[in-house]
PyMOL CGO cylinders between C-alpha atoms (Angstrom):
from pymol import cmd
from pymol.cgo import CYLINDER

trace = [
    CYLINDER, -1.98, -10.02, 10.01, 1.21, -8.55, 9.45, 0.3, 1, 1, 1, 1, 1, 1,
    CYLINDER, 1.21, -8.55, 9.45, 3.47, -9.46, 6.59, 0.3, 1, 1, 1, 1, 1, 1,
    CYLINDER, 3.47, -9.46, 6.59, 6.51, -11.49, 6.41, 0.3, 1, 1, 1, 1, 1, 1,
    CYLINDER, 6.51, -11.49, 6.41, 9.91, -9.72, 5.12, 0.3, 1, 1, 1, 1, 1, 1,
    CYLINDER, 9.91, -9.72, 5.12, 10.39, -9.69, 1.30, 0.3, 1, 1, 1, 1, 1, 1,
    CYLINDER, 10.39, -9.69, 1.30, 13.79, -8.06, 0.25, 0.3, 1, 1, 1, 1, 1, 1,
    CYLINDER, 13.79, -8.06, 0.25, 14.10, -6.63, -3.47, 0.3, 1, 1, 1, 1, 1, 1,
    CYLINDER, 14.10, -6.63, -3.47, 16.88, -4.82, -4.87, 0.3, 1, 1, 1, 1, 1, 1,
    CYLINDER, 16.88, -4.82, -4.87, 16.29, -1.42, -3.65, 0.3, 1, 1, 1, 1, 1, 1,
    CYLINDER, 16.29, -1.42, -3.65, 13.06, -2.12, -1.15, 0.3, 1, 1, 1, 1, 1, 1,
    CYLINDER, 13.06, -2.12, -1.15, 12.05, -3.95, 1.67, 0.3, 1, 1, 1, 1, 1, 1,
    CYLINDER, 12.05, -3.95, 1.67, 8.48, -4.89, 2.96, 0.3, 1, 1, 1, 1, 1, 1,
    CYLINDER, 8.48, -4.89, 2.96, 8.52, -5.69, 6.75, 0.3, 1, 1, 1, 1, 1, 1,
    CYLINDER, 8.52, -5.69, 6.75, 5.85, -5.93, 9.25, 0.3, 1, 1, 1, 1, 1, 1,
    CYLINDER, 5.85, -5.93, 9.25, 5.07, -2.30, 10.49, 0.3, 1, 1, 1, 1, 1, 1,
    CYLINDER, 5.07, -2.30, 10.49, 5.53, -1.57, 14.15, 0.3, 1, 1, 1, 1, 1, 1,
    CYLINDER, 5.53, -1.57, 14.15, 3.69, 0.66, 16.52, 0.3, 1, 1, 1, 1, 1, 1,
    CYLINDER, 3.69, 0.66, 16.52, 6.92, 3.16, 16.60, 0.3, 1, 1, 1, 1, 1, 1,
    CYLINDER, 6.92, 3.16, 16.60, 5.92, 3.74, 12.73, 0.3, 1, 1, 1, 1, 1, 1,
    CYLINDER, 5.92, 3.74, 12.73, 2.41, 5.37, 13.74, 0.3, 1, 1, 1, 1, 1, 1,
    CYLINDER, 2.41, 5.37, 13.74, 3.47, 8.70, 14.52, 0.3, 1, 1, 1, 1, 1, 1,
    CYLINDER, 3.47, 8.70, 14.52, 4.92, 8.87, 11.12, 0.3, 1, 1, 1, 1, 1, 1,
    CYLINDER, 4.92, 8.87, 11.12, 1.92, 7.44, 9.31, 0.3, 1, 1, 1, 1, 1, 1,
    CYLINDER, 1.92, 7.44, 9.31, -0.21, 10.18, 11.42, 0.3, 1, 1, 1, 1, 1, 1,
    CYLINDER, -0.21, 10.18, 11.42, 2.30, 12.94, 9.57, 0.3, 1, 1, 1, 1, 1, 1,
    CYLINDER, 2.30, 12.94, 9.57, 1.64, 11.32, 6.30, 0.3, 1, 1, 1, 1, 1, 1,
    CYLINDER, 1.64, 11.32, 6.30, -2.04, 11.16, 6.89, 0.3, 1, 1, 1, 1, 1, 1,
    CYLINDER, -2.04, 11.16, 6.89, -1.92, 14.62, 7.93, 0.3, 1, 1, 1, 1, 1, 1,
    CYLINDER, -1.92, 14.62, 7.93, -0.46, 15.82, 4.59, 0.3, 1, 1, 1, 1, 1, 1,
    CYLINDER, -0.46, 15.82, 4.59, -3.34, 16.52, 2.10, 0.3, 1, 1, 1, 1, 1, 1,
    CYLINDER, -3.34, 16.52, 2.10, -0.98, 16.17, -1.01, 0.3, 1, 1, 1, 1, 1, 1,
    CYLINDER, -0.98, 16.17, -1.01, -0.21, 12.46, 0.20, 0.3, 1, 1, 1, 1, 1, 1,
    CYLINDER, -0.21, 12.46, 0.20, -4.01, 11.18, 0.92, 0.3, 1, 1, 1, 1, 1, 1,
    CYLINDER, -4.01, 11.18, 0.92, -5.22, 13.02, -2.34, 0.3, 1, 1, 1, 1, 1, 1,
    CYLINDER, -5.22, 13.02, -2.34, -5.94, 9.77, -3.69, 0.3, 1, 1, 1, 1, 1, 1,
    CYLINDER, -5.94, 9.77, -3.69, -7.18, 7.62, -0.61, 0.3, 1, 1, 1, 1, 1, 1,
    CYLINDER, -7.18, 7.62, -0.61, -10.38, 6.91, 0.00, 0.3, 1, 1, 1, 1, 1, 1,
    CYLINDER, -10.38, 6.91, 0.00, -10.76, 7.52, 3.60, 0.3, 1, 1, 1, 1, 1, 1,
    CYLINDER, -10.76, 7.52, 3.60, -10.92, 11.00, 5.82, 0.3, 1, 1, 1, 1, 1, 1,
    CYLINDER, -10.92, 11.00, 5.82, -7.78, 12.22, 6.93, 0.3, 1, 1, 1, 1, 1, 1,
    CYLINDER, -7.78, 12.22, 6.93, -6.01, 13.33, 9.36, 0.3, 1, 1, 1, 1, 1, 1,
    CYLINDER, -6.01, 13.33, 9.36, -6.42, 10.50, 11.57, 0.3, 1, 1, 1, 1, 1, 1,
    CYLINDER, -6.42, 10.50, 11.57, -5.37, 11.09, 15.52, 0.3, 1, 1, 1, 1, 1, 1,
    CYLINDER, -5.37, 11.09, 15.52, -2.39, 8.75, 16.88, 0.3, 1, 1, 1, 1, 1, 1,
    CYLINDER, -2.39, 8.75, 16.88, -5.69, 6.87, 19.09, 0.3, 1, 1, 1, 1, 1, 1,
    CYLINDER, -5.69, 6.87, 19.09, -7.01, 6.17, 15.59, 0.3, 1, 1, 1, 1, 1, 1,
    CYLINDER, -7.01, 6.17, 15.59, -4.07, 5.00, 14.02, 0.3, 1, 1, 1, 1, 1, 1,
    CYLINDER, -4.07, 5.00, 14.02, -3.23, 2.89, 16.96, 0.3, 1, 1, 1, 1, 1, 1,
    CYLINDER, -3.23, 2.89, 16.96, -6.72, 1.14, 16.44, 0.3, 1, 1, 1, 1, 1, 1,
    CYLINDER, -6.72, 1.14, 16.44, -6.50, 0.30, 13.11, 0.3, 1, 1, 1, 1, 1, 1,
    CYLINDER, -6.50, 0.30, 13.11, -2.69, -0.73, 13.62, 0.3, 1, 1, 1, 1, 1, 1,
    CYLINDER, -2.69, -0.73, 13.62, -4.49, -3.53, 16.01, 0.3, 1, 1, 1, 1, 1, 1,
    CYLINDER, -4.49, -3.53, 16.01, -7.31, -4.41, 13.67, 0.3, 1, 1, 1, 1, 1, 1,
    CYLINDER, -7.31, -4.41, 13.67, -4.78, -5.06, 11.01, 0.3, 1, 1, 1, 1, 1, 1,
    CYLINDER, -4.78, -5.06, 11.01, -2.54, -7.09, 13.06, 0.3, 1, 1, 1, 1, 1, 1,
    CYLINDER, -2.54, -7.09, 13.06, -5.35, -9.04, 14.11, 0.3, 1, 1, 1, 1, 1, 1,
    CYLINDER, -5.35, -9.04, 14.11, -7.47, -9.65, 10.80, 0.3, 1, 1, 1, 1, 1, 1,
    CYLINDER, -7.47, -9.65, 10.80, -7.04, -12.59, 9.14, 0.3, 1, 1, 1, 1, 1, 1,
    CYLINDER, -7.04, -12.59, 9.14, -7.62, -11.29, 5.77, 0.3, 1, 1, 1, 1, 1, 1,
    CYLINDER, -7.62, -11.29, 5.77, -5.84, -8.07, 5.61, 0.3, 1, 1, 1, 1, 1, 1,
    CYLINDER, -5.84, -8.07, 5.61, -1.60, -8.16, 5.16, 0.3, 1, 1, 1, 1, 1, 1,
    CYLINDER, -1.60, -8.16, 5.16, 0.07, -5.17, 5.75, 0.3, 1, 1, 1, 1, 1, 1,
    CYLINDER, 0.07, -5.17, 5.75, 3.53, -4.28, 5.46, 0.3, 1, 1, 1, 1, 1, 1,
    CYLINDER, 3.53, -4.28, 5.46, 5.90, -0.97, 6.23, 0.3, 1, 1, 1, 1, 1, 1,
    CYLINDER, 5.90, -0.97, 6.23, 7.87, -0.36, 2.93, 0.3, 1, 1, 1, 1, 1, 1,
    CYLINDER, 7.87, -0.36, 2.93, 11.63, 0.88, 3.18, 0.3, 1, 1, 1, 1, 1, 1,
    CYLINDER, 11.63, 0.88, 3.18, 13.91, 2.21, 0.84, 0.3, 1, 1, 1, 1, 1, 1,
    CYLINDER, 13.91, 2.21, 0.84, 17.28, 0.11, 0.99, 0.3, 1, 1, 1, 1, 1, 1,
    CYLINDER, 17.28, 0.11, 0.99, 20.83, 1.70, 0.24, 0.3, 1, 1, 1, 1, 1, 1,
    CYLINDER, 20.83, 1.70, 0.24, 23.43, -0.79, 1.44, 0.3, 1, 1, 1, 1, 1, 1,
    CYLINDER, 23.43, -0.79, 1.44, 22.84, -1.06, 5.08, 0.3, 1, 1, 1, 1, 1, 1,
    CYLINDER, 22.84, -1.06, 5.08, 20.55, 1.72, 5.47, 0.3, 1, 1, 1, 1, 1, 1,
    CYLINDER, 20.55, 1.72, 5.47, 16.94, 1.81, 5.19, 0.3, 1, 1, 1, 1, 1, 1,
    CYLINDER, 16.94, 1.81, 5.19, 14.51, 4.44, 5.37, 0.3, 1, 1, 1, 1, 1, 1,
    CYLINDER, 14.51, 4.44, 5.37, 10.83, 4.25, 6.20, 0.3, 1, 1, 1, 1, 1, 1,
    CYLINDER, 10.83, 4.25, 6.20, 8.79, 5.48, 3.24, 0.3, 1, 1, 1, 1, 1, 1,
    CYLINDER, 8.79, 5.48, 3.24, 5.34, 3.89, 2.98, 0.3, 1, 1, 1, 1, 1, 1,
    CYLINDER, 5.34, 3.89, 2.98, 2.86, 0.99, 3.29, 0.3, 1, 1, 1, 1, 1, 1,
    CYLINDER, 2.86, 0.99, 3.29, 1.29, -1.69, 1.11, 0.3, 1, 1, 1, 1, 1, 1,
    CYLINDER, 1.29, -1.69, 1.11, -1.27, -4.48, 2.05, 0.3, 1, 1, 1, 1, 1, 1,
    CYLINDER, -1.27, -4.48, 2.05, -3.28, -7.23, 0.71, 0.3, 1, 1, 1, 1, 1, 1,
    CYLINDER, -3.28, -7.23, 0.71, -6.98, -7.98, 1.07, 0.3, 1, 1, 1, 1, 1, 1,
    CYLINDER, -6.98, -7.98, 1.07, -7.85, -11.32, 0.91, 0.3, 1, 1, 1, 1, 1, 1,
    CYLINDER, -7.85, -11.32, 0.91, -11.38, -12.84, 0.07, 0.3, 1, 1, 1, 1, 1, 1,
    CYLINDER, -11.38, -12.84, 0.07, -10.74, -16.43, 0.88, 0.3, 1, 1, 1, 1, 1, 1,
    CYLINDER, -10.74, -16.43, 0.88, -13.72, -17.54, -0.48, 0.3, 1, 1, 1, 1, 1, 1,
    CYLINDER, -13.72, -17.54, -0.48, -13.56, -15.88, -3.84, 0.3, 1, 1, 1, 1, 1, 1,
    CYLINDER, -13.56, -15.88, -3.84, -9.89, -16.90, -4.39, 0.3, 1, 1, 1, 1, 1, 1,
    CYLINDER, -9.89, -16.90, -4.39, -9.37, -12.95, -4.96, 0.3, 1, 1, 1, 1, 1, 1,
    CYLINDER, -9.37, -12.95, -4.96, -7.43, -10.26, -3.20, 0.3, 1, 1, 1, 1, 1, 1,
    CYLINDER, -7.43, -10.26, -3.20, -7.53, -6.43, -3.41, 0.3, 1, 1, 1, 1, 1, 1,
    CYLINDER, -7.53, -6.43, -3.41, -4.10, -4.32, -2.91, 0.3, 1, 1, 1, 1, 1, 1,
    CYLINDER, -4.10, -4.32, -2.91, -3.32, -0.79, -2.10, 0.3, 1, 1, 1, 1, 1, 1,
    CYLINDER, -3.32, -0.79, -2.10, -0.04, 1.13, -1.96, 0.3, 1, 1, 1, 1, 1, 1,
    CYLINDER, -0.04, 1.13, -1.96, 1.25, 4.03, -0.45, 0.3, 1, 1, 1, 1, 1, 1,
    CYLINDER, 1.25, 4.03, -0.45, 4.41, 6.06, -0.69, 0.3, 1, 1, 1, 1, 1, 1,
    CYLINDER, 4.41, 6.06, -0.69, 3.73, 8.85, 2.41, 0.3, 1, 1, 1, 1, 1, 1,
    CYLINDER, 3.73, 8.85, 2.41, 7.26, 10.43, 1.76, 0.3, 1, 1, 1, 1, 1, 1,
    CYLINDER, 7.26, 10.43, 1.76, 7.09, 12.80, -0.62, 0.3, 1, 1, 1, 1, 1, 1,
    CYLINDER, 7.09, 12.80, -0.62, 10.85, 12.94, -0.96, 0.3, 1, 1, 1, 1, 1, 1,
    CYLINDER, 10.85, 12.94, -0.96, 10.89, 9.43, -2.24, 0.3, 1, 1, 1, 1, 1, 1,
    CYLINDER, 10.89, 9.43, -2.24, 8.21, 10.16, -4.82, 0.3, 1, 1, 1, 1, 1, 1,
    CYLINDER, 8.21, 10.16, -4.82, 9.24, 9.34, -8.33, 0.3, 1, 1, 1, 1, 1, 1,
    CYLINDER, 9.24, 9.34, -8.33, 12.17, 7.14, -7.93, 0.3, 1, 1, 1, 1, 1, 1,
    CYLINDER, 12.17, 7.14, -7.93, 10.81, 4.10, -9.11, 0.3, 1, 1, 1, 1, 1, 1,
    CYLINDER, 10.81, 4.10, -9.11, 10.35, 2.32, -5.29, 0.3, 1, 1, 1, 1, 1, 1,
    CYLINDER, 10.35, 2.32, -5.29, 6.71, 2.00, -6.07, 0.3, 1, 1, 1, 1, 1, 1,
    CYLINDER, 6.71, 2.00, -6.07, 6.82, -0.19, -9.05, 0.3, 1, 1, 1, 1, 1, 1,
    CYLINDER, 6.82, -0.19, -9.05, 9.34, -2.65, -7.10, 0.3, 1, 1, 1, 1, 1, 1,
    CYLINDER, 9.34, -2.65, -7.10, 7.03, -2.77, -4.09, 0.3, 1, 1, 1, 1, 1, 1,
    CYLINDER, 7.03, -2.77, -4.09, 3.84, -3.55, -6.51, 0.3, 1, 1, 1, 1, 1, 1,
    CYLINDER, 3.84, -3.55, -6.51, 5.76, -6.07, -8.03, 0.3, 1, 1, 1, 1, 1, 1,
    CYLINDER, 5.76, -6.07, -8.03, 7.28, -8.00, -4.58, 0.3, 1, 1, 1, 1, 1, 1,
    CYLINDER, 7.28, -8.00, -4.58, 4.11, -7.61, -3.41, 0.3, 1, 1, 1, 1, 1, 1,
    CYLINDER, 4.11, -7.61, -3.41, 2.24, -9.48, -6.39, 0.3, 1, 1, 1, 1, 1, 1,
    CYLINDER, 2.24, -9.48, -6.39, 4.81, -11.86, -6.85, 0.3, 1, 1, 1, 1, 1, 1,
    CYLINDER, 4.81, -11.86, -6.85, 4.51, -12.71, -3.12, 0.3, 1, 1, 1, 1, 1, 1,
    CYLINDER, 4.51, -12.71, -3.12, 0.50, -12.91, -3.25, 0.3, 1, 1, 1, 1, 1, 1,
    CYLINDER, 0.50, -12.91, -3.25, 0.58, -15.13, -6.09, 0.3, 1, 1, 1, 1, 1, 1,
    CYLINDER, 0.58, -15.13, -6.09, 2.78, -17.49, -5.01, 0.3, 1, 1, 1, 1, 1, 1,
    CYLINDER, 2.78, -17.49, -5.01, 2.04, -17.66, -0.92, 0.3, 1, 1, 1, 1, 1, 1,
    CYLINDER, 2.04, -17.66, -0.92, -1.80, -17.25, -1.29, 0.3, 1, 1, 1, 1, 1, 1,
    CYLINDER, -1.80, -17.25, -1.29, -4.60, -19.48, -2.81, 0.3, 1, 1, 1, 1, 1, 1,
    CYLINDER, -4.60, -19.48, -2.81, -5.82, -16.59, -4.97, 0.3, 1, 1, 1, 1, 1, 1,
    CYLINDER, -5.82, -16.59, -4.97, -6.58, -16.44, -8.91, 0.3, 1, 1, 1, 1, 1, 1,
    CYLINDER, -6.58, -16.44, -8.91, -6.85, -12.96, -9.18, 0.3, 1, 1, 1, 1, 1, 1,
    CYLINDER, -6.85, -12.96, -9.18, -5.40, -9.75, -7.78, 0.3, 1, 1, 1, 1, 1, 1,
    CYLINDER, -5.40, -9.75, -7.78, -7.02, -6.28, -7.91, 0.3, 1, 1, 1, 1, 1, 1,
    CYLINDER, -7.02, -6.28, -7.91, -5.93, -2.62, -7.71, 0.3, 1, 1, 1, 1, 1, 1,
    CYLINDER, -5.93, -2.62, -7.71, -7.71, 0.61, -8.07, 0.3, 1, 1, 1, 1, 1, 1,
    CYLINDER, -7.71, 0.61, -8.07, -6.67, 4.06, -8.71, 0.3, 1, 1, 1, 1, 1, 1,
    CYLINDER, -6.67, 4.06, -8.71, -8.10, 7.37, -9.66, 0.3, 1, 1, 1, 1, 1, 1,
    CYLINDER, -8.10, 7.37, -9.66, -7.87, 7.88, -13.35, 0.3, 1, 1, 1, 1, 1, 1,
    CYLINDER, -7.87, 7.88, -13.35, -5.74, 11.46, -12.37, 0.3, 1, 1, 1, 1, 1, 1,
    CYLINDER, -5.74, 11.46, -12.37, -3.19, 9.43, -10.35, 0.3, 1, 1, 1, 1, 1, 1,
    CYLINDER, -3.19, 9.43, -10.35, -0.95, 8.71, -13.22, 0.3, 1, 1, 1, 1, 1, 1,
    CYLINDER, -0.95, 8.71, -13.22, 1.87, 7.96, -10.95, 0.3, 1, 1, 1, 1, 1, 1,
    CYLINDER, 1.87, 7.96, -10.95, -0.10, 5.06, -9.72, 0.3, 1, 1, 1, 1, 1, 1,
    CYLINDER, -0.10, 5.06, -9.72, -1.26, 4.05, -12.76, 0.3, 1, 1, 1, 1, 1, 1,
    CYLINDER, -1.26, 4.05, -12.76, 2.14, 3.92, -14.34, 0.3, 1, 1, 1, 1, 1, 1,
    CYLINDER, 2.14, 3.92, -14.34, 3.42, 1.68, -11.30, 0.3, 1, 1, 1, 1, 1, 1,
    CYLINDER, 3.42, 1.68, -11.30, 0.45, -0.67, -11.52, 0.3, 1, 1, 1, 1, 1, 1,
    CYLINDER, 0.45, -0.67, -11.52, 1.08, -1.06, -15.27, 0.3, 1, 1, 1, 1, 1, 1,
    CYLINDER, 1.08, -1.06, -15.27, 5.03, -1.62, -14.89, 0.3, 1, 1, 1, 1, 1, 1,
    CYLINDER, 5.03, -1.62, -14.89, 4.16, -4.37, -12.29, 0.3, 1, 1, 1, 1, 1, 1,
    CYLINDER, 4.16, -4.37, -12.29, 2.02, -6.31, -15.04, 0.3, 1, 1, 1, 1, 1, 1,
    CYLINDER, 2.02, -6.31, -15.04, -1.40, -4.72, -14.16, 0.3, 1, 1, 1, 1, 1, 1,
    CYLINDER, -1.40, -4.72, -14.16, -4.00, -3.93, -16.96, 0.3, 1, 1, 1, 1, 1, 1,
    CYLINDER, -4.00, -3.93, -16.96, -6.86, -1.72, -16.87, 0.3, 1, 1, 1, 1, 1, 1,
    CYLINDER, -6.86, -1.72, -16.87, -9.95, -3.73, -16.71, 0.3, 1, 1, 1, 1, 1, 1,
    CYLINDER, -9.95, -3.73, -16.71, -12.73, -1.11, -16.27, 0.3, 1, 1, 1, 1, 1, 1,
    CYLINDER, -12.73, -1.11, -16.27, -13.38, 2.51, -15.48, 0.3, 1, 1, 1, 1, 1, 1,
    CYLINDER, -13.38, 2.51, -15.48, -16.11, 3.10, -12.65, 0.3, 1, 1, 1, 1, 1, 1,
    CYLINDER, -16.11, 3.10, -12.65, -17.35, 6.47, -13.70, 0.3, 1, 1, 1, 1, 1, 1,
    CYLINDER, -17.35, 6.47, -13.70, -18.98, 9.07, -10.88, 0.3, 1, 1, 1, 1, 1, 1,
    CYLINDER, -18.98, 9.07, -10.88, -18.02, 6.26, -8.23, 0.3, 1, 1, 1, 1, 1, 1,
    CYLINDER, -18.02, 6.26, -8.23, -16.66, 8.65, -5.40, 0.3, 1, 1, 1, 1, 1, 1,
    CYLINDER, -16.66, 8.65, -5.40, -17.64, 12.19, -4.72, 0.3, 1, 1, 1, 1, 1, 1,
    CYLINDER, -17.64, 12.19, -4.72, -14.57, 14.20, -3.68, 0.3, 1, 1, 1, 1, 1, 1,
    CYLINDER, -14.57, 14.20, -3.68, -13.62, 17.74, -3.20, 0.3, 1, 1, 1, 1, 1, 1,
    CYLINDER, -13.62, 17.74, -3.20, -16.63, 19.21, -4.33, 0.3, 1, 1, 1, 1, 1, 1,
]
cmd.load_cgo(trace, "trace")
């Protein structure tokens, strides 16, 4: 399902559109952008369209495109999502700033705070989780600034980059 519009001070979360898929493909073709994601990239435009269609039809995955806003100007900078387990009243989250020129500007923290506030106020959940690789210091800082706490470390969980 596509998320509703949420506007903060410097960022906006809004439903993505099919016109954004080429930008998503550009991001996923960049190993520096995808190094901390669990999937295999790059994706073709066709695969990205199939993913978008699955997300739009899902009753448990909520997806937003994220924008940096400056007055009347807004720039697409990434995506964020919440995947809900309705039975167990919890959800998992994800975040991607695909535009490397926007890294380190504090947008991720505001995106995570807006998404988290929305999830706890609009969903019948008791717990919200997010995962990050230990070496992804930026993501870990974003989550901590937004109020997330480390509750465990999964060692030797994923084999990547030999």
